C-alpha angles and dihedrals in degrees: 000000000000092000091053092052093047092050091050092051090049092051092049090049093053094046093047093048093048091050095043091242100147096159091049090052092053091048093051092050092047091055101037104040096060088052091051091050091048090051092052091052093046092048090053093048092048089054090052091049091051091050093048099040106039130077125199091268100038116134119226141180123212112196110192095016092176107173095352102254095138093033090055091055090047094051092046091051097040107029093161095049125106105239134187125201127190121205122153099185105100099220094046091045090055092049092051092050090052095047099040108039091161094057124084099237114190124197096216144092124244127230140137093277136043130235140079122307142179112256125200105228107194099204095186091050109018093180088069094057121116150135088280122047109240098169116079119245112268095025097088140007103272129181124187109222131177118245137178115248121210139180118237092224090058094054107037121060114227087219088075110068116227119209102187136022119185118193124188109154104141100258101335096095094110092058092049092055094041088056092049103046095122092051094047097046092050101038096038093207130174107262118204110194141165120231126177146110094323090071089073089072087065094045091248120142128198087254091054091052094044092050093051096046101037104030105027100032097031095227127136120230124230134164120245091260087066097252115144161349087230125214119227091260093049094049091048092051093047094048094046094050093044091226089135128018102166119072141170124214125194139152 
């Protein structure tokens, strides 16, 4: 995620300089660089959480595995665990299969219903890909591909406890959790999830997400610095201001 942000900032800098748009350049840097710094801090804290939480045989699920950065840390910490990774982008799926032969890698998206769906594959910025297109036409190289959509509760047996679920699917996190309620309520894992402006493309508000995680699943929401648990009002304020976009929920 950090590499994508840095490339975007570099691209904005070059375009602004070529066009003589000094004020636009300053604005882009002011908005993007704090997010990049926040991502670096959150990535570090997630690594610490993985080291602290997982045992050698812990089972984990990585939803939106992308290039395997988090999955790699999981496998290194829990080499005897049974892990599942979801990645619908064909090239990234193939790379994950090759690097992680001991992981069940599924070329599918997760939601609260099953079927086949169009998927916006942002070829120029794969990390922005998702079941809903969040990048305007003409801004990036976008290809609409067809992907299978699954429900987590249909794939993972509740008889196998899951310690950690990480979800980063560009706004579709609510649907992933809604389709895995049985698993989450019985396994009581730590759930690391992203929530920000992209959720609007799915019609999901901060109150919707808070109600699902806190009320329906019975988990408390914290940021990756450890602050929390957040009330509904606090989570809404944080999500709307964009001060934090990575969270962890646990009993």
